[in-house]
N, CA, C and O of each residue as an XYZ file, in Angstrom:
548
protein
N      29.847      7.618    -17.339
C      29.227      6.540    -17.960
C      27.743      7.136    -18.467
O      27.047      8.069    -18.065
N      27.607      6.238    -19.446
C      26.339      6.637    -20.304
C      25.326      5.223    -20.325
O      25.781      4.093    -20.506
N      24.026      5.495    -20.127
C      23.193      4.549    -20.116
C      21.795      4.727    -20.832
O      21.406      5.895    -20.869
N      21.115      3.947    -21.305
C      20.021      4.041    -21.818
C      18.752      3.695    -20.784
O      18.986      3.019    -19.783
N      17.597      4.110    -21.019
C      16.445      3.665    -20.159
C      15.185      3.221    -21.034
O      14.610      4.054    -21.734
N      14.814      2.033    -20.984
C      13.988      1.353    -21.639
C      12.709      1.308    -20.734
O      12.804      0.595    -19.735
N      11.266      2.113    -20.987
C      10.362      1.939    -20.341
C       8.833      1.530    -20.854
O       8.278      2.140    -21.768
N       8.365      0.667    -20.305
C       7.030      0.088    -20.856
C       5.876      1.073    -20.556
O       5.710      1.583    -19.448
N       5.150      1.281    -21.555
C       3.999      2.172    -21.429
C       2.852      1.593    -20.837
O       1.946      2.293    -20.385
N       2.838      0.370    -20.812
C       1.618     -0.408    -20.136
C       1.689     -0.201    -18.613
O       2.747     -0.385    -18.012
N       0.684      0.142    -18.059
C       0.690      0.505    -16.468
C       1.314      1.942    -16.572
O       2.328      2.154    -15.906
N       0.806      2.928    -17.336
C       1.736      4.302    -17.500
C       1.961      4.888    -16.168
O       3.072      5.263    -15.794
N       0.696      4.973    -15.330
C       0.604      5.642    -14.210
C       1.775      5.136    -13.330
O       2.185      6.016    -12.572
N       2.358      4.065    -13.241
C       3.325      3.432    -12.554
C       4.463      3.797    -13.301
O       5.147      4.656    -12.745
N       4.829      3.444    -14.281
C       6.021      3.341    -15.143
C       6.550      4.878    -15.288
O       7.701      5.261    -15.076
N       5.549      5.588    -15.656
C       6.106      6.922    -16.171
C       6.732      7.739    -14.560
O       7.572      8.635    -14.639
N       6.233      7.313    -13.314
C       6.844      7.673    -12.117
C       8.158      7.132    -12.096
O       9.117      7.865    -11.851
N       8.331      5.609    -12.390
C       9.426      4.867    -12.251
C      10.466      5.432    -13.144
O      11.665      5.326    -12.886
N       9.974      6.070    -14.263
C      11.094      6.674    -15.226
C      11.701      7.802    -14.666
O      12.926      7.903    -14.742
N      10.790      8.984    -13.914
C      11.105      9.944    -13.514
C      12.262      9.707    -12.049
O      13.152     10.524    -11.813
N      12.086      8.779    -11.411
C      12.893      8.301    -10.177
C      14.039      7.804    -10.801
O      15.117      8.076    -10.273
N      14.022      7.050    -11.939
C      15.354      6.302    -12.626
C      16.216      7.698    -12.872
O      17.300      7.887    -12.322
N      15.613      8.623    -13.743
C      16.463      9.714    -14.078
C      16.870     10.786    -13.145
O      17.758     11.583    -13.449
N      16.324     10.820    -12.164
C      17.027     11.589    -10.925
C      18.025     11.036    -10.429
O      19.014     11.682    -10.085
N      17.885      9.162    -10.260
C      18.977      8.654     -9.542
C      20.274      8.654    -10.569
O      21.444      8.670    -10.187
N      19.932      8.638    -11.646
C      21.234      8.761    -12.773
C      21.780      9.835    -12.614
O      22.996      9.931    -12.781
N      21.040     10.865    -12.264
C      21.618     12.346    -12.120
C      22.660     12.413    -10.930
O      23.846     12.738    -10.980
N      21.827     11.982     -9.748
C      22.694     11.823     -8.505
C      23.882     11.087     -8.510
O      24.832     11.463     -7.824
N      23.949      9.974     -9.277
C      25.140      9.257     -9.171
C      25.950      9.775    -10.662
O      26.817      8.999    -11.063
N      25.745     10.827    -11.347
C      26.575     11.541    -12.276
C      26.807     10.701    -13.622
O      27.782     10.782    -14.369
N      25.508      9.748    -13.776
C      25.441      9.005    -15.184
C      24.692      9.605    -15.780
O      23.664     10.011    -15.237
N      25.010      9.895    -17.305
C      24.345     10.277    -18.435
C      23.178      9.427    -19.094
O      23.522      8.358    -19.597
N      22.154      9.696    -19.135
C      21.158      8.911    -19.717
C      21.018      9.523    -21.376
O      20.396     10.521    -21.740
N      21.917      8.442    -22.315
C      22.093      9.100    -23.578
C      20.660      8.932    -24.258
O      20.230      9.782    -25.037
N      19.854      7.634    -23.873
C      18.866      7.595    -24.510
C      17.608      6.942    -23.707
O      17.804      5.979    -22.965
N      16.448      7.441    -23.863
C      15.260      7.109    -23.019
C      14.105      6.725    -24.244
O      13.666      7.353    -25.207
N      13.908      5.642    -23.798
C      12.804      4.789    -25.262
C      11.724      4.161    -24.300
O      11.888      3.613    -23.210
N      10.498      4.415    -25.066
C       9.301      3.872    -24.536
C       9.029      2.685    -25.680
O       9.389      2.686    -26.857
N       8.334      1.752    -25.002
C       7.835      0.337    -25.819
C       6.452      0.095    -25.114
O       6.227      0.413    -23.946
N       5.624     -0.458    -25.892
C       4.479     -0.727    -25.426
C       4.285     -1.469    -24.247
O       3.435     -1.159    -23.411
N       5.049     -2.450    -24.144
C       5.018     -3.262    -22.645
C       6.153     -4.000    -22.435
O       6.958     -3.965    -23.365
N       6.478     -4.726    -21.378
C       7.690     -5.379    -21.048
C       8.221     -6.097    -22.146
O       9.386     -6.009    -22.533
N       7.230     -6.897    -22.697
C       7.531     -7.981    -23.663
C       8.257     -7.183    -24.942
O       9.139     -7.786    -25.553
N       8.085     -6.553    -25.131
C       8.421     -5.562    -26.175
C       9.771     -4.877    -26.119
O      10.070     -4.075    -27.003
N      10.673     -5.176    -25.039
C      11.757     -4.545    -24.682
C      12.914     -5.132    -25.236
O      13.799     -4.381    -25.646
N      13.048     -6.342    -25.313
C      14.417     -6.925    -25.956
C      14.839     -6.374    -27.360
O      16.007     -6.033    -27.541
N      14.086     -6.300    -28.162
C      14.349     -5.688    -29.368
C      14.999     -4.153    -29.367
O      15.810     -3.757    -30.205
N      14.540     -3.467    -28.392
C      15.128     -2.106    -28.331
C      16.272     -2.232    -27.637
O      17.238     -1.673    -28.156
N      16.501     -2.914    -26.410
C      17.652     -3.206    -25.709
C      18.673     -3.730    -26.725
O      19.750     -3.137    -26.787
N      18.468     -4.693    -27.463
C      19.598     -5.267    -28.163
C      20.120     -4.152    -29.379
O      21.232     -4.172    -29.908
N      19.120     -3.274    -29.643
C      19.796     -2.217    -30.448
C      20.596     -1.107    -29.588
O      21.549     -0.475    -30.045
N      20.215     -0.994    -28.619
C      21.058     -0.082    -27.516
C      21.998     -0.585    -27.143
O      22.829      0.318    -27.046
N      22.517     -1.682    -26.796
C      23.475     -2.385    -26.306
C      24.325     -2.407    -27.500
O      25.521     -2.320    -27.221
N      24.087     -2.488    -28.608
C      25.126     -2.557    -29.781
C      25.739     -1.049    -30.065
O      26.678     -0.841    -30.833
N      25.027     -0.009    -29.291
C      25.615      1.214    -29.591
C      26.870      1.511    -28.694
O      26.799      1.411    -27.470
N      27.952      1.857    -29.307
C      29.300      2.108    -28.730
C      29.143      3.201    -27.434
O      29.932      3.172    -26.490
N      28.201      4.010    -27.506
C      28.166      5.266    -26.666
C      27.047      4.812    -25.341
O      26.585      5.652    -24.568
N      26.734      3.337    -25.269
C      25.854      2.985    -24.072
C      26.693      1.723    -23.243
O      27.055      0.646    -23.716
N      26.837      2.141    -22.110
C      27.403      1.244    -21.128
C      26.440      0.163    -20.370
O      26.882     -0.820    -19.776
N      25.277      0.442    -20.463
C      24.103     -0.327    -19.930
C      22.948     -0.079    -20.062
O      22.727      1.057    -20.484
N      22.130     -0.673    -19.875
C      20.679     -0.650    -20.154
C      19.818     -0.619    -18.807
O      19.963     -1.617    -18.101
N      18.988      0.319    -18.360
C      18.186      0.190    -17.521
C      16.660     -0.196    -18.078
O      16.021      0.579    -18.789
N      16.143     -1.562    -17.639
C      14.597     -1.428    -17.938
C      13.559     -1.152    -16.714
O      13.774     -1.371    -15.522
N      12.483     -0.664    -17.251
C      11.320     -0.267    -16.454
C      10.044     -0.654    -16.744
O       9.613     -0.353    -17.857
N       9.197     -1.382    -15.827
C       8.105     -1.841    -15.984
C       7.330     -2.266    -14.819
O       7.874     -2.315    -13.716
N       5.972     -2.609    -14.997
C       5.107     -3.099    -13.844
C       4.189     -4.197    -14.565
O       3.382     -3.894    -15.444
N       4.403     -5.558    -14.086
C       3.606     -6.610    -14.621
C       2.846     -6.937    -13.495
O       3.383     -7.524    -12.555
N       1.546     -6.600    -13.467
C       0.524     -6.755    -12.624
C      -0.400     -7.649    -12.776
O      -1.242     -7.446    -13.650
N      -0.472     -8.856    -11.964
C      -1.462    -10.070    -11.959
C      -2.790     -9.847    -12.612
O      -3.497     -8.941    -12.171
N      -3.206    -10.579    -13.623
C      -4.649    -10.349    -14.069
C      -5.392    -11.797    -13.435
O      -5.138    -12.301    -12.341
N      -6.097    -12.156    -14.166
C      -7.094    -13.388    -13.873
C      -6.560    -14.575    -14.438
O      -6.896    -15.688    -14.032
N      -5.511    -14.339    -15.616
C      -4.803    -15.692    -15.839
C      -3.300    -15.633    -15.303
O      -2.933    -14.891    -14.392
N      -2.454    -16.559    -16.028
C      -1.095    -16.459    -15.453
C      -0.170    -15.766    -16.604
O       1.039    -15.977    -16.702
N      -0.877    -14.956    -17.411
C      -0.252    -14.280    -18.596
C       0.927    -13.365    -18.016
O       1.941    -13.177    -18.688
N       0.768    -12.828    -16.803
C       1.964    -12.121    -16.224
C       3.135    -12.783    -16.016
O       4.273    -12.322    -16.108
N       2.724    -14.133    -15.669
C       3.947    -15.174    -15.502
C       4.579    -15.273    -16.630
O       5.796    -15.453    -16.588
N       3.884    -15.178    -17.939
C       4.578    -15.680    -19.082
C       5.363    -14.487    -19.476
O       6.536    -14.752    -19.740
N       5.042    -13.312    -19.579
C       5.438    -12.137    -19.656
C       6.626    -12.089    -19.219
O       7.662    -12.041    -19.881
N       6.464    -12.106    -17.804
C       7.771    -11.719    -16.740
C       8.809    -12.687    -17.092
O       9.961    -12.255    -17.116
N       8.579    -14.101    -17.409
C       9.676    -15.121    -17.613
C      10.220    -14.896    -18.827
O      11.450    -14.942    -18.832
N       9.695    -14.668    -19.853
C      10.091    -14.586    -21.294
C      11.112    -13.219    -21.402
O      12.238    -13.209    -21.899
N      10.403    -12.102    -20.807
C      11.223    -10.943    -20.825
C      12.644    -11.006    -20.076
O      13.679    -10.595    -20.600
N      12.575    -11.567    -18.794
C      13.800    -11.840    -18.022
C      14.676    -12.732    -18.762
O      15.893    -12.558    -18.710
N      14.271    -13.478    -19.306
C      15.462    -14.472    -20.096
C      15.915    -13.649    -21.500
O      17.104    -13.635    -21.816
N      15.208    -13.174    -22.074
C      15.569    -12.355    -23.007
C      16.597    -11.363    -22.702
O      17.683    -11.308    -23.279
N      16.144    -10.458    -21.620
C      17.146     -9.563    -21.327
C      18.669    -10.167    -20.931
O      19.761     -9.740    -21.308
N      18.401    -11.200    -20.126
C      19.731    -11.772    -19.789
C      20.437    -12.244    -20.720
O      21.660    -12.152    -20.609
N      19.889    -12.844    -21.829
C      20.707    -13.329    -22.969
C      21.127    -12.060    -23.731
O      22.171    -12.139    -24.379
N      20.528    -11.036    -23.734
C      21.006     -9.701    -24.354
C      22.419     -9.138    -23.890
O      23.336     -8.682    -24.575
N      22.288     -9.347    -22.223
C      23.261     -8.730    -21.664
C      24.442     -9.784    -21.744
O      25.574     -9.300    -21.788
N      24.338    -10.976    -21.765
C      25.588    -11.891    -22.057
C      26.039    -11.520    -23.581
O      27.212    -11.260    -23.847
N      25.009    -11.520    -24.548
C      25.611    -11.217    -25.925
C      26.543    -10.169    -25.997
O      27.679    -10.346    -26.439
N      26.123     -9.071    -25.583
C      26.881     -7.783    -25.703
C      27.894     -7.467    -24.684
O      28.733     -6.590    -24.885
N      27.835     -8.280    -23.394
C      28.818     -8.233    -22.200
C      28.665     -6.729    -21.838
O      29.625     -5.967    -21.723
N      27.360     -6.376    -21.670
C      27.092     -5.211    -20.970
C      25.844     -5.361    -20.029
O      25.040     -6.267    -20.243
N      25.681     -4.517    -19.031
C      24.627     -4.847    -18.163
C      23.232     -4.601    -18.626
O      23.071     -3.721    -19.472
N      22.334     -5.178    -18.239
C      20.903     -4.868    -18.506
C      20.063     -5.241    -17.063
O      19.751     -6.391    -16.753
N      19.765     -4.029    -16.249
C      19.197     -4.225    -14.896
C      17.368     -4.552    -15.423
O      16.695     -4.115    -16.357
N      17.105     -5.415    -14.417
C      15.483     -5.979    -14.599
C      14.793     -4.948    -13.464
O      14.570     -5.343    -12.320
N      14.505     -3.694    -13.871
C      13.529     -2.597    -13.070
C      12.158     -2.942    -13.610
O      11.409     -2.047    -14.001
N      11.762     -4.400    -13.645
C      10.257     -4.627    -13.912
C       9.799     -5.121    -12.685
O      10.453     -6.044    -12.200
N       8.859     -4.728    -12.098
C       8.281     -5.107    -10.624
C       7.066     -6.116    -11.439
O       6.406     -5.850    -12.444
N       7.066     -7.456    -10.513
C       6.105     -8.323    -11.195
C       6.909     -9.694    -11.133
O       8.077     -9.768    -10.750
N       6.186    -10.705    -11.533
C       4.724    -10.953    -11.720
C       4.060    -11.268    -10.396
O       4.678    -11.308     -9.332
N       2.720    -11.496    -10.533
C       1.973    -11.834     -9.075
C       1.891    -10.867     -8.331
O       1.885    -11.185     -7.142
N       1.808     -9.526     -8.587
C       1.506     -8.550     -7.725
C       0.222     -7.861     -8.277
O      -0.208     -7.839     -9.431
N      -0.280     -7.296     -7.118
C      -1.485     -6.389     -7.299
C      -1.111     -5.051     -7.473
O      -0.009     -4.659     -7.089
N      -1.964     -4.277     -8.041
C      -1.702     -2.802     -8.435
C      -1.143     -2.089     -6.915
O      -0.211     -1.287     -6.980
N      -1.526     -2.297     -6.077
C      -1.422     -1.434     -4.840
C       0.329     -1.880     -4.369
O       1.098     -1.116     -3.786
N       0.646     -3.304     -4.809
C       2.159     -3.524     -4.434
C       3.103     -2.974     -5.709
O       4.322     -2.848     -5.596
N       2.503     -2.724     -6.705
C       3.242     -1.912     -7.891
C       3.610     -0.723     -7.444
O       4.781     -0.375     -7.592
N       2.680      0.114     -6.819
C       2.898      1.567     -6.344
C       3.820      1.644     -5.295
O       4.525      2.632     -5.092
N       3.830      0.469     -4.523
C       4.879      0.542     -3.395
C       6.249      0.386     -3.937
O       7.225      0.946     -3.436
N       6.304     -0.511     -5.138
C       7.603     -0.478     -5.664
C       8.151      0.319     -6.306
O       9.334      0.155     -6.605
N       7.438      1.431     -6.711
C       7.828      2.383     -7.807
C       9.693      2.715     -7.624
O      10.656      2.454     -8.346
N       9.530      3.465     -6.175
C      10.826      3.975     -5.907
C      12.021      2.871     -5.746
O      13.089      2.966     -6.350
N      11.734      1.949     -4.962
C      12.949      0.894     -4.839
C      13.130      0.461     -6.114
O      14.187      0.658     -6.714
N      12.216     -0.103     -6.579
C      12.744     -0.877     -8.119
C      13.306     -0.088     -9.056
O      14.192     -0.605     -9.736
N      12.965      1.222     -9.297
C      13.548      2.275    -10.203
C      15.121      2.621     -9.791
O      16.125      2.618    -10.503
N      14.966      2.915     -8.406
C      16.596      3.099     -7.934
C      17.466      2.105     -8.054
O      18.630      2.335     -8.381
N      17.052      0.968     -7.826
C      17.934     -0.185     -7.759
C      18.334     -0.583     -8.972
O      19.457     -1.057     -9.142
N      17.393     -0.422    -10.023
C      17.751     -0.749    -11.413
C      18.867      0.159    -11.986
O      19.777     -0.290    -12.682
N      18.758      1.267    -11.701
C      19.805      2.233    -12.043
C      21.431      1.926    -11.494
O      22.485      1.831    -12.122
N      21.091      1.814     -9.926
C      22.576      1.425     -9.332
C      23.131      0.130     -9.630
O      24.356      0.038     -9.703
N      22.417     -0.873     -9.810
C      22.767     -2.049    -10.502
C      23.480     -1.972    -11.885
O      24.574     -2.529    -11.979
N      23.015     -1.403    -12.846
C      23.655     -1.106    -14.007
C      24.835     -0.321    -13.692
O      25.851     -0.682    -14.286
N      24.937      0.570    -12.979
C      26.071      1.455    -12.558
C      27.374      0.648    -12.026
O      28.533      0.794    -12.415
N      26.872     -0.268    -11.008
C      27.933     -1.208    -10.316
C      28.376     -2.344    -11.286
O      29.517     -2.797    -11.195
N      27.572     -2.771    -12.134
C      27.923     -3.848    -13.166
C      28.797     -3.359    -14.166
O      29.536     -4.100    -14.814
N      28.734     -2.124    -14.312
C      29.643     -1.399    -15.692
C      30.829     -1.186    -15.136
O      31.850     -1.479    -15.757
N      30.886     -0.525    -13.605
C      32.087     -0.355    -13.208
C      33.098     -1.825    -12.924
O      34.326     -1.744    -12.919
N      32.520     -2.849    -12.747
C      33.157     -4.209    -12.438
C      33.733     -4.765    -13.491
O      34.806     -5.368    -13.532
N      32.773     -4.476    -14.581
C      33.421     -5.062    -16.057
C      34.166     -4.263    -16.405
O      35.048     -4.748    -17.114
N      34.275     -2.891    -16.194
C      35.429     -2.286    -16.819
C      37.021     -2.444    -16.076
O      38.057     -2.083    -16.635
N      36.961     -2.985    -14.870
C      37.910     -3.113    -14.254
C      38.617     -4.625    -14.701
O      39.809     -4.854    -14.492
N      37.846     -5.447    -15.239
C      38.344     -6.862    -15.840
C      38.459     -6.828    -17.502
O      38.582     -7.878    -18.132
N      38.418     -5.769    -18.034
C      38.432     -5.666    -19.472
C      39.566     -4.836    -20.175
O      39.590     -4.740    -21.402
């Protein structure tokens, strides 16, 4: 199985660790990471995810990010629009896209606590969905 990983640079101290853990998890599951791409923030992911899903050598895409609450509801806007766009792309291409983006509504300390579980589950979800899709196609 071949996957791509798209990681948000925003909150890099968190997301760079998420990327390391996701790569380790993929390796332990014998999944090849064909592409690893960086984007400025979670909101910027859909255009790259769309291009990656169009590639024949990509079975699914893992997204990694951390959307931390500020003083406004901007985090909710970013999280909702990104999740909706990623879901639509998954359906369009009929390939899994995992939502390894923690937030919205969380404080920085919560984001640190979620690094490992979110990154690992994002890889596991793409792997499981790709296998199930393979069964019915």
